[in-house]
C-alpha positions in Angstrom: 25.3 214.0 113.3 27.0 210.7 112.6 24.6 209.9 109.8 25.5 213.2 108.1 29.2 212.4 108.1 28.7 209.0 106.3 29.5 209.2 102.7 27.0 208.5 99.9 28.9 205.4 98.7 28.4 202.2 100.6 27.9 203.8 103.9 31.6 204.2 104.7 32.5 206.8 107.4 34.0 210.0 106.1 37.7 210.6 106.7 38.2 212.5 109.9 34.9 211.3 111.6 34.9 209.4 115.0 33.9 206.2 113.3 36.8 206.3 110.8 39.3 207.0 113.6 38.1 204.0 115.7 38.7 201.5 112.9 42.3 200.2 112.7 43.6 200.2 109.1 45.3 196.9 108.2 48.2 197.0 105.9 47.9 194.6 103.0 50.9 192.3 102.9 52.5 192.2 99.4 53.1 188.7 98.0 56.4 188.2 96.2 57.0 185.4 93.6 60.0 183.5 95.0 62.2 181.6 92.5 65.0 179.2 93.4 67.6 181.8 92.2 67.8 185.3 93.6 70.1 188.0 94.8 71.7 188.9 98.1 72.5 192.6 98.7 74.9 193.2 101.6 75.4 196.8 102.5 78.2 196.9 105.0 78.6 200.5 106.3 80.9 201.5 109.2 78.0 201.6 111.7 75.6 198.9 110.6 75.1 196.0 108.1 72.0 195.4 106.1 71.3 192.2 104.2 68.5 192.1 101.7 67.5 188.9 99.8 65.5 189.5 96.6 64.2 187.6 93.6 65.8 188.3 90.2 63.4 191.2 89.6 64.7 192.9 92.7 61.6 192.4 94.8 62.5 191.9 98.5 61.9 188.4 99.9 63.6 188.9 103.3 65.8 191.5 105.0 67.7 191.9 108.2 70.1 194.3 109.8 72.3 194.3 112.9 70.1 197.0 114.4 66.9 194.9 113.8 68.5 192.0 115.5 68.9 194.0 118.7 72.5 195.2 118.5 73.2 198.8 119.5 76.0 201.2 119.1 79.5 199.8 118.3 78.3 196.2 118.5 76.4 196.7 115.2 79.5 196.7 113.0 81.0 193.4 114.3 81.3 190.2 112.3 79.1 188.4 114.9 76.2 190.9 114.3 76.6 190.4 110.6 76.4 186.6 111.0 73.2 186.9 113.2 71.5 189.3 110.8 72.5 187.2 107.7 71.3 184.0 109.3 67.9 185.5 110.1 67.3 186.8 106.6 68.6 183.5 105.0 66.3 181.4 107.2 63.3 183.4 106.1 64.2 183.3 102.4 65.0 179.6 102.5 61.5 178.9 103.9 60.1 181.0 101.1 61.9 178.9 98.5 65.2 180.7 97.8 68.1 178.3 97.2 70.8 180.0 95.1 72.0 183.7 95.2 74.3 186.1 93.5 75.9 188.2 96.2 76.3 192.0 95.7 78.5 193.6 98.4 78.7 197.3 98.9 80.7 199.2 101.6 83.9 199.0 103.6 82.4 197.8 106.9 83.3 194.8 109.0 81.4 191.6 108.7 81.3 191.4 104.9 82.8 187.9 104.8 80.9 186.8 107.9 77.6 187.7 106.3 78.4 185.6 103.2 79.6 182.7 105.3 76.3 182.8 107.2 74.3 182.6 104.0 76.3 179.5 103.0 75.8 177.8 106.4 72.0 178.4 106.1 71.8 176.2 103.0 71.8 179.0 100.4 74.3 178.4 97.7 76.4 181.3 96.5 76.8 181.4 92.7 78.7 184.6 92.2 80.2 187.4 94.3 80.2 191.0 92.9 81.8 193.9 94.8 80.0 197.2 94.2 81.9 199.3 96.7 82.1 202.8 95.4 85.7 203.9 94.9 86.3 207.6 94.1 88.8 208.5 91.3 90.1 211.4 93.4 86.6 212.9 93.9 85.5 214.7 97.0 88.0 215.3 99.9 87.5 212.7 102.6 86.8 213.7 106.2 89.8 214.2 108.4 91.2 211.3 110.3 90.0 210.9 113.9 92.5 211.4 116.7 91.4 209.3 119.7 
């Protein structure tokens, strides 16, 4: 029965057979060309902060978020969580060869400046800071203010 389920090409097990299910599939890690100059994208929402370091083509070198660093709930939107996340991403990118970045910031959340400061303290030079926070020109009605 097992011989019948093998495909004709190279003796590979057919999808869905017991042999195919027993083999763990390894994900192939993508290699990214790292230049000395790249981009840092900081997305600071109200509930979390995400830092992505890319090369100039936009391919991700390293990323981190406050949630990935182990912060939960309201602790994710603090400047300290942003510092820890930014330091982790900067350390990985510096080891890969990134030295200078253009910083693109988006969102109104806390920890925007703390994330940039952490990049600088981890030996990554900031060349330019660009704020891409979307500002409505009287578009959709915002949600009502919370009464706590």
